N, C-alpha and C positions, 0 to 999 in steps of 0.2 A: 477630520477624515477618520473613517472607521479603521480600527485595528484589524490586521489580517486575520488574527485569531477569531474575531467576531464573525468573519465571513465563512469560516470553516464549518462544514456540516457535521464532522465527527472529530472527536478528541484524537490528538496525535500522541503517540507514546514513543519513547526512546528504547531501542533494542540493540543488541550486540550480535547480529546475525550476518552471515555472508549470503549473497544472492547472486543470481545470474540474470542478465538482461539479454533477451533474444530479440533480434530485429530481422525481418525478412531479407534474405539475400546477403546477410552480413555475418561475420563471426560473432559468437557470443561474447559478452563483456562481463568480466568479473566485477562484482560490486560489494560494497559493505553498506548495510542498511543503517541509515542515520535515524530516521523516524518513520512511523507507520501509522496509518489510520484505516478505517474500514473502507475508504474509497481512494486511497493513494499512498505513495511512499516517496521518501527522499533518500537517494542512494549516492554514495561516493563511487564513481565509476572509474575503472582502470582501462579505458579504451574509448574509441570514438563512438559517439552517439549523436544522432541528428535530431534537432528540435522538431516537434510535430509528427514524428514517425510513430506508427503503431508498433507495439512491442509486447512481449510477454515477460513478466517478472516472475522468477522462480526463487522461492525461499526454502531452504532445507532446515527443518527443525531437528536439532540434535537430541539424542536421548532415547529415541525409539529405534527398534530394529524390525523392519527396515525404517530408515528415517522418514518422518512425515514431511510432506511437501505442501506448500501453498503455491498455487499457480494462478496468476491473474493476468488477463489481457488488458492492455491499456494504451495510452498515448503519452509520449514525452511532451510535457507542457512547459517545462522551463529548464534551461541550462545555465549554470553559473560556475565557471572554472571547471572542476571535475564533479560538481554536484548536479544530479539529474532528478527532476521531479516527474513522477509518473502518476497520471490519473487513471484509476481502475475503471474499466468499462464492462468487464465480464469476468465472472469467477464461478467455478463449479461449486456444487453444494458442499462437497467434502472440504475443499479449500476454504470456503466461507466459514465452516464450523471451526477449522483450525485457526483462521484469522481472527475470528471472534474471541476464541480462548486466549490467543496471544495478546490481543489488545487488552482484554479484561485483566489478565495477570499482570501486565506492565503498567496499567493505568493508575494514576494517583487517586482518582475518584471513580472506582468501578460502578458506583450507582449512577453517575452521570452517563457513563458509556451505555449502561443498560437502558436508561431513558432515551438516549439517542437511537439505540437499536429498536426500541419499542415504537418509535415514531418514524421508522424507515421501512422501505421495501427493498430488501437485499442491501446493496451498496449505495442506494439512493434514498434521500429523505422523501417522505410523502409530501405531495403538493397540497397546499392549503387551498380551500375554495374561496378564500377572501381575495 
């Protein structure tokens, strides 16, 4: 059986950031980012989250004034204990630029990340004609 890492479209990096998960019609949920890629995130959530729901994940990047934000819309794809996996479906251009920099800075192999980005269209890999 193929390793889960073989199925991933983008490199995942570990970060130490706080986040907020917003779900329609529900209170926001405070989270801690466990890992991040160009098309998703795994967060430790401190509140109720429903599997399969659409959501918005907001990351605040410290160090800038005002703080930089990454905002990505997505879907909750997996729940395990307090861990929530979010697949990104939409991200604005400014957030994409910040996400790209954050992933590159935290990657063990930035060249691999650049290769993945070169063969992608935004947060999705290009489809092969084969």
